[in-house]
C-alpha positions in Angstrom: -103.1 110.8 -189.8 -99.5 111.0 -189.0 -100.0 107.9 -186.8 -101.5 106.0 -189.7 -98.7 107.0 -192.1 -96.1 105.9 -189.5 -97.9 102.7 -188.9 -98.2 101.9 -192.6 -94.5 102.8 -193.1 -93.5 100.3 -190.4 -95.8 97.6 -191.9 -94.2 98.3 -195.3 -90.7 98.0 -193.9 -91.7 94.8 -192.2 -93.1 93.4 -195.4 -90.0 94.3 -197.4 -87.7 92.8 -194.7 -89.8 89.6 -194.7 -89.7 89.5 -198.5 -86.0 89.9 -198.6 -85.6 87.2 -196.0 -87.7 84.8 -198.0 -85.7 85.6 -201.2 -82.5 85.0 -199.3 -83.8 81.7 -197.9 -84.9 80.6 -201.4 -81.5 81.5 -202.8 -79.8 79.6 -200.0 -82.0 76.6 -200.9 -81.3 77.1 -204.6 -77.6 77.0 -204.1 -77.4 74.2 -201.5 -75.2 71.6 -203.1 -75.9 67.9 -202.9 -72.6 66.2 -202.2 -72.7 62.8 -203.9 -70.4 59.8 -204.7 -70.7 56.8 -207.0 -69.6 53.2 -206.1 -70.4 50.6 -208.8 -68.8 47.2 -208.1 -69.4 45.9 -211.6 -70.8 42.7 -210.3 -67.4 41.7 -208.9 -66.7 40.5 -205.3 -65.7 43.8 -203.7 -63.3 42.3 -201.2 -61.3 40.6 -203.9 -61.1 43.3 -206.6 -58.9 46.4 -206.4 -60.8 48.5 -209.1 -57.4 50.0 -210.1 -55.9 50.0 -206.6 -52.8 48.0 -205.7 -54.8 45.8 -203.5 -58.6 45.4 -202.8 -58.1 46.5 -199.1 -56.8 49.9 -200.2 -59.9 50.5 -202.3 -62.1 50.0 -199.2 -59.8 52.2 -197.1 -60.0 54.9 -199.7 -63.8 54.8 -199.7 -63.8 55.0 -195.9 -61.4 57.9 -195.7 -63.1 59.8 -198.6 -66.6 59.4 -197.0 -65.6 60.1 -193.5 -63.7 63.3 -194.4 -66.7 64.5 -196.4 -69.1 63.8 -193.6 -66.8 65.6 -191.1 -67.0 68.7 -193.3 -70.5 68.6 -194.8 -73.8 67.6 -193.1 -75.2 65.7 -196.1 -73.5 63.3 -198.4 -75.3 60.7 -200.6 -74.1 57.5 -202.2 -75.2 56.0 -205.6 -74.5 52.3 -205.7 -76.2 48.9 -206.0 -77.1 46.3 -203.5 -73.7 44.7 -203.6 -72.0 48.1 -202.9 -74.5 48.9 -200.2 -73.8 45.6 -198.5 -70.1 46.4 -198.2 -70.0 50.1 -197.6 -73.1 50.5 -195.5 -74.1 47.2 -194.0 -70.5 45.9 -193.3 -68.5 49.1 -192.8 -71.2 51.4 -191.6 -70.0 54.4 -193.6 -72.2 57.4 -192.5 -73.9 58.4 -195.8 -77.1 60.2 -195.3 -79.0 58.6 -198.3 -78.1 55.6 -200.3 -79.6 55.2 -203.7 -79.4 51.7 -205.2 -80.2 53.0 -208.8 -77.3 50.8 -210.1 -79.4 47.7 -209.6 -81.0 48.6 -213.0 -77.7 49.9 -214.6 -76.7 48.6 -218.0 -73.0 48.0 -218.0 -71.9 48.5 -221.5 -68.2 47.7 -221.0 -66.3 47.0 -217.8 -63.4 49.1 -219.0 -65.6 52.2 -219.0 -65.1 53.0 -215.3 -66.2 56.6 -215.7 -69.6 55.7 -217.2 -71.2 54.9 -213.8 -70.4 58.5 -212.9 -72.0 59.8 -216.0 -75.1 57.7 -215.0 -75.1 59.4 -211.6 -74.7 62.9 -213.1 -77.7 62.2 -215.3 -79.9 61.4 -212.3 -79.5 64.8 -210.7 -82.4 67.2 -210.6 -80.8 69.8 -208.2 -77.3 71.5 -207.9 -74.7 68.9 -207.0 -71.1 68.2 -206.6 -69.7 64.7 -207.3 -66.6 63.7 -205.4 -64.6 60.7 -206.5 -63.9 57.9 -203.9 -60.1 58.6 -204.2 -60.5 62.2 -203.2 -60.0 63.3 -199.6 -61.0 66.7 -198.3 -59.3 68.2 -195.3 -61.2 71.5 -195.4 -64.3 73.0 -197.0 -64.3 73.7 -200.7 -64.5 77.3 -201.8 -67.8 79.2 -201.1 -67.8 80.4 -204.7 -68.9 76.8 -205.7 -72.3 77.4 -204.2 -73.1 79.9 -207.0 -71.1 78.3 -209.8 -72.8 77.1 -213.0 -70.1 74.4 -213.5 -67.4 73.1 -211.2 -64.3 70.9 -211.8 -61.0 70.2 -210.0 -58.8 71.9 -212.6 -58.1 72.1 -216.3 -55.5 69.8 -217.9 -53.9 69.9 -221.3 -53.7 66.9 -223.5 -50.5 64.9 -222.8 -49.2 62.0 -224.8 -51.9 59.9 -223.0 -54.6 61.9 -224.6 -53.0 62.3 -228.0 -52.1 58.6 -228.5 -55.6 57.6 -227.6 -57.1 60.2 -229.9 -55.2 58.5 -232.8 -57.0 55.2 -231.9 -60.4 56.9 -231.7 -59.9 58.7 -235.1 -58.9 55.4 -236.7 -61.7 53.1 -235.4 -64.6 55.2 -234.2 -67.5 56.0 -236.7 -69.0 58.8 -234.6 -67.1 61.8 -233.1 -69.3 64.4 -231.4 -69.4 67.6 -233.5 -68.3 69.7 -230.5 -64.9 67.9 -230.2 -64.1 67.6 -233.9 -62.0 70.7 -234.0 -59.7 69.3 -231.4 -59.5 66.0 -233.2 -58.6 67.7 -236.5 -56.0 70.0 -234.9 -52.3 69.2 -234.4 -52.3 71.4 -231.3 -52.7 70.4 -227.7 -56.3 70.7 -226.4 -57.9 71.1 -223.0 -60.0 69.0 -220.7 -61.2 69.2 -217.1 -60.1 66.8 -214.3 -63.2 65.3 -212.8 -62.0 64.5 -209.3 -64.8 66.8 -208.4 -67.4 67.7 -210.9 -70.8 69.4 -210.7 -72.5 72.8 -210.5 -75.9 74.6 -210.5 -76.6 74.2 -214.2 -78.4 70.9 -214.1 -79.7 71.4 -217.7 -76.1 71.4 -218.9 -75.5 68.1 -217.2 -78.6 66.6 -218.9 -77.3 67.6 -222.3 -73.7 66.5 -221.4 -74.6 63.1 -220.1 -76.9 62.5 -223.1 -74.1 63.3 -225.5 -71.7 61.1 -223.5 -74.0 58.1 -223.9 -74.4 58.8 -227.6 -70.6 59.0 -228.0 -70.2 55.6 -226.3 -73.2 53.7 -227.8 -72.6 54.8 -231.4 -69.1 53.4 -231.1 -69.9 50.4 -228.8 -68.9 47.8 -231.4 -65.5 49.5 -231.9 -64.5 49.5 -228.2 -62.7 46.2 -228.6 -60.5 47.8 -231.2 -59.1 50.5 -228.9 -57.7 50.7 -225.4 -61.1 51.3 -223.9 -59.7 52.2 -220.5 -58.1 55.3 -222.0 -61.4 56.4 -223.7 -62.9 57.4 -220.3 -61.1 60.7 -220.1 -62.6 61.6 -223.5 -66.3 61.0 -222.9 -66.1 62.4 -219.3 -63.4 65.1 -219.1 -62.7 66.3 -222.7 -66.4 66.3 -223.7 -67.3 68.2 -220.6 -64.8 71.0 -221.4 -65.7 71.1 -225.1 -69.5 71.5 -224.4 -68.8 74.1 -221.7 -66.5 76.0 -224.0 -69.0 76.0 -226.9 -71.8 77.2 -224.6 -69.5 79.9 -223.1 -70.0 78.5 -219.6 -67.5 79.5 -217.0 -66.1 76.5 -215.1 -65.2 77.3 -211.5 -62.0 75.5 -210.6 -60.5 74.3 -207.3 -57.0 74.7 -208.8 -56.3 77.4 -211.4 -53.0 76.0 -212.6 -53.1 74.1 -215.9 -51.9 70.5 -215.4 -50.3 67.9 -217.5 -52.4 64.7 -217.1 -49.1 63.0 -216.0 -48.6 65.5 -213.2 -50.5 66.0 -209.9 -47.8 64.9 -207.6 -48.8 67.8 -205.3 -52.2 66.2 -204.8 -50.7 63.2 -203.0 -48.9 64.9 -200.1 -50.3 63.2 -197.0 -47.5 64.6 -194.8 -48.9 68.1 -195.2 -52.6 67.5 -194.3 -52.0 69.2 -190.9 -50.5 72.2 -192.6 -51.0 73.4 -196.1 -52.7 70.5 -197.9 -56.5 70.5 -197.9 -57.2 68.3 -200.8 -55.7 65.0 -201.9 -56.6 63.0 -205.1 -54.9 59.6 -205.6 -55.8 59.5 -209.3 -54.4 57.1 -211.9 -51.2 55.3 -211.1 -51.1 56.8 -207.6 -53.4 54.0 -206.7 -50.7 51.5 -207.5 -47.9 53.3 -205.6 -47.2 51.2 -202.5 -45.8 54.1 -200.5 -48.8 56.3 -201.2 -51.3 53.5 -200.5 -49.6 52.9 -197.2 -49.7 56.6 -196.3 -53.4 56.6 -197.1 -54.0 53.6 -194.9 -52.0 55.1 -192.0 -54.0 58.3 -192.4 -57.3 56.3 -192.1 -56.0 54.4 -189.1 -54.8 57.6 -187.3 -58.0 59.6 -188.0 -60.7 56.9 -187.9 -59.3 53.8 -186.2 -62.7 52.3 -185.6 -63.4 52.1 -189.4 -59.8 51.0 -190.2 -60.1 48.0 -187.8 -63.6 47.3 -189.1 -62.0 46.7 -192.6 -59.3 44.6 -191.0 -61.8 42.4 -189.1 -63.9 42.0 -192.3 -61.0 40.6 -194.2 -60.0 38.3 -191.3 -63.5 37.1 -190.9 -63.7 36.2 -194.6 -60.2 34.6 -194.4 -58.9 36.8 -197.1 -55.3 38.1 -197.3 -54.7 41.6 -195.9 -51.9 43.8 -197.0 -51.0 45.2 -193.5 -50.1 43.2 -190.4 -52.9 43.9 -188.0 -53.3 42.8 -184.4 -56.4 41.2 -182.9 -57.5 43.8 -180.3 -59.7 41.8 -177.9 -58.6 42.6 -174.4 -58.7 46.4 -174.6 -60.2 49.3 -176.5 -58.6 50.7 -179.7 -57.6 53.9 -177.7 -55.9 51.7 -175.0 -54.1 49.6 -177.6 -52.9 52.8 -179.4 -51.5 54.1 -176.1 -49.7 50.8 -175.6 -48.1 51.2 -179.1 -47.1 54.8 -178.4 -45.5 53.8 -175.1 -43.6 51.0 -176.9 -42.4 53.4 -179.5 -41.4 56.3 -177.2 -39.9 53.9 -174.7 -38.1 52.0 -177.4 -39.3 48.8 -175.7 -39.9 45.3 -177.1 -43.1 44.1 -175.7 -44.0 40.4 -174.9 -46.3 40.0 -177.9 -45.4 38.5 -181.2 -42.4 40.3 -182.8 -42.4 42.0 -186.2 -41.7 39.5 -189.0 -39.8 40.6 -192.2 -39.2 38.4 -195.2 -37.3 39.6 -198.3 -37.5 36.4 -200.4 -40.4 37.4 -202.7 -39.0 40.8 -203.5 -35.5 39.4 -204.2 -37.1 36.9 -206.5 -38.7 39.8 -208.3 -35.3 41.3 -209.0 -33.9 38.0 -210.3 -36.4 38.3 -213.2 -35.0 41.6 -214.3 -32.3 41.9 -217.0 -29.8 43.4 -214.6 -30.6 40.6 -212.0 -29.9 38.0 -214.6 -26.7 39.7 -215.7 -25.2 40.1 -212.2 -26.6 37.3 -210.0 -23.6 37.5 -207.6 -24.1 41.2 -207.0 -27.8 40.6 -206.4 -27.0 37.8 -204.0 -24.8 40.2 -202.0 -27.6 42.7 -201.9 -30.1 40.1 -200.9 -27.9 38.9 -198.0 -27.6 42.5 -196.7 -31.4 42.9 -196.8 -32.0 39.5 -195.1 -29.6 40.5 -192.3 -31.5 43.7 -191.7 -34.8 41.7 -191.8 -33.4 39.6 -188.9 -32.8 42.7 -186.9 -36.3 43.9 -187.5 -37.6 40.6 -186.0 -36.4 42.0 -182.6 -38.9 44.8 -182.9 -42.3 44.4 -181.5 -45.4 45.0 -183.6 -46.4 47.6 -181.1 -43.2 49.6 -181.6 -43.9 49.8 -185.4 -47.5 50.6 -184.8 -46.6 53.4 -182.4 -44.1 54.8 -184.9 -46.9 54.9 -187.6 -49.3 56.7 -185.2 -46.6 59.4 -184.8 -45.2 59.6 -188.3 -47.9 61.7 -189.9 -47.1 64.6 -187.6 -43.3 64.6 -188.0 -43.2 67.0 -191.0 -45.5 69.5 -189.2 -43.4 69.3 -186.0 -40.2 69.8 -187.9 -41.6 72.9 -189.7 -42.5 74.3 -186.3 -38.9 74.1 -185.1 -38.7 70.6 -183.5 -35.3 68.8 -183.8 -34.9 66.0 -186.3 -32.8 62.9 -186.0 -32.3 59.5 -187.7 -34.7 56.6 -187.1 -32.5 54.1 -185.3 -34.3 51.2 -186.9 -33.5 52.5 -190.4 -30.5 50.8 -192.0 -28.3 51.9 -194.9 -27.1 49.5 -197.7 -24.4 50.4 -200.2 -24.3 48.4 -203.4 -22.6 48.6 -206.9 -26.0 48.5 -208.6 -29.1 50.5 -207.8 -31.2 47.5 -206.6 -33.4 49.8 -204.5 -34.1 52.0 -207.4 -34.8 49.0 -209.6 -37.4 47.7 -207.1 -39.1 51.1 -207.0 -39.1 51.3 -210.7 -41.2 48.2 -210.6 -43.6 49.3 -207.9 -43.8 53.1 -208.2 -45.0 53.7 -211.7 -46.8 56.9 -210.6 -43.5 58.7 -210.1 -42.0 60.1 -213.3 -38.5 59.8 -212.0 -38.7 56.0 -212.0 -39.9 55.9 -215.5 -37.1 58.0 -217.1 -33.9 57.0 -215.1 -31.7 54.1 -216.2 -31.1 51.9 -213.1 -28.9 49.4 -214.9 -25.6 51.3 -214.6 -22.8 50.3 -212.3 -21.6 52.7 -209.6 -22.0 53.3 -205.9 -25.6 53.4 -204.8 -27.4 53.7 -201.4 -30.8 52.6 -200.1 -32.5 52.7 -196.8 -34.4 49.8 -195.4 -37.1 50.5 -192.8 -39.6 48.2 -191.0 -43.2 48.5 -192.1 -46.5 46.8 -191.2 -46.7 45.4 -194.7 -47.0 41.7 -195.2 -43.3 41.5 -196.2 -42.4 43.5 -193.1 -40.1 46.2 -194.6 -39.7 48.7 -197.3 -36.6 49.5 -199.4 -36.0 53.1 -200.6 -33.3 54.3 -202.9 -31.6 57.5 -201.8 -29.1 59.8 -203.6 -25.7 61.2 -202.3 -27.3 64.3 -200.8 -29.9 62.4 -199.0 -27.2 60.2 -197.5 -25.3 63.3 -196.4 -28.5 64.6 -194.7 -29.0 61.2 -193.0 -25.5 61.2 -191.7 -25.7 64.7 -190.4 -28.7 63.8 -188.3 -26.9 61.2 -186.2 -26.8 64.3 -184.0 -30.3 65.9 -183.7 -30.8 69.2 -185.4 -33.5 71.7 -186.2 -34.2 72.5 -189.9 -32.3 75.7 -189.6 -29.3 74.0 -188.1 -29.4 71.2 -190.7 -29.5 73.7 -193.6 -26.4 75.4 -192.1 -24.6 72.1 -191.7 -25.3 70.9 -195.2 -23.8 73.9 -196.9 -20.4 72.3 -196.7 -21.5 69.8 -199.4 -22.0 72.6 -201.9 -19.8 75.2 -203.6 -19.8 78.5 -201.6 -20.7 80.5 -204.7 -23.7 78.3 -205.4 -24.9 78.8 -201.9 -24.3 82.6 -202.0 -26.1 83.1 -205.3 -28.9 80.5 -205.0 -29.6 80.1 -201.3 -33.3 80.1 -201.7 -33.1 77.3 -204.3 -30.7 75.5 -202.0 -33.2 75.8 -199.1 -36.1 74.5 -201.2 -33.9 71.6 -202.5 -32.7 70.5 -199.1 -36.2 71.0 -197.6 -37.7 68.7 -200.3 -35.1 66.0 -199.5 -35.8 66.3 -195.8 -39.5 65.9 -196.4 -38.9 62.7 -198.5 -36.7 61.2 -195.8 -39.4 61.9 -193.2 -42.0 60.4 -195.6 -40.0 57.1 -195.8 -39.5 57.2 -192.0 -35.7 57.3 -192.3 -35.7 60.5 -190.1 -38.2 61.9 -187.6 -38.9 64.8 -185.3 -38.3 64.5 -181.6 
């Protein structure tokens, strides 16, 4: 009898263990996220349309970097697109999505300005837990494990800035239908909340069915009024604001990647490519970041350094179609990509000029841009002097080889990390300083860097003594101009002799009052560190 009891006890334990294992497996299946992306070309030639990016090439580079990083981290990533999108991203570029759904072949495009509506369409198609990642988001590490059990997921909360509030005035004036769930925000004078949908998803698929249905109602019942508003700005209302309002009403917890509340004009910390080897695990080039030439170039360099095969695949596609390409790119025929990169690194480290075609720089178009500004028209002789200085530097750059500049770019993304670890820093010998009586460099950046708040609020038309640094770049024009302030100039001058970060911090104290340093050394350290990082980002200084 005792044998039977023991035997049954063992069987019971085995049954319970097996049951728990099955439950665990089912829970695991239940909470397995489908990672998805949406690319809808809107019927436009993909290679010739930027879809909000500075240039069309950057759009494709962004899609490549976003997809490749996702696939590096997660085993399964799906794409929702149409035949045109599939032809470019899959057939031409060979991006490694697991499944490609061409549901957008039957998609009804209500208005081309409603760029968030294709995402709403993709959300509405989901039958299982999912996380949607925008094509301008790049992951450098896994997302939090908590997301696997989260009802709803978003990047972060943001409060309504002037962008939201000004648009809300238009909606109240012209729309005949406002969803009941957002009326309290529309009728209030106070700031309201929304989510940022750089990532959006969760386990509560029923919520997304209701949310997407309401979003379509919001749009279709006001369709005839879209021409009366800035429809481009309506997107954040039917995607981000509506999502938050519905979640709040249903008392649904939204799991966030970032807990800090953001102003919708902020997010500069989400564009820090220099720290992807260190602290930065997530980048989102939202909004005007896509039109920032410096950030676009950093994104392109990141793709080339991490996934050269795909970068050059994009280059070859443009060359084959005889379309202009933003970055000077070599034809690599006689050797492999790895061999060519080694040639470039050798050229950079050896400071050698190779026998191939030299780097070409031409400042004429950018100087013409300045002549159209009010300050350029008022002070043509001052602008001519600045243009002469830039052209002289461009002639110097023509003595550099393309391999040298390529080699520098292969190295540059690691400079910040190396400097933080204690490597010495010095000036880039190819970087040149220009002094002028007007801030021409700042004026140029005001025209081309709308994503940076500094360039929106500063008056660049005042006379004084100003400095800028000109560096060679693999852009079509061959160079980039960066305005710098007095302290950045001091840092640059200090680094004619290589120094570690600690040594540089010590040597720069002489430019500040002793009492300020004594009472606010931590703030001083952060301030100087920020300027050093910027000088590294513009390739004016580098680690050795």
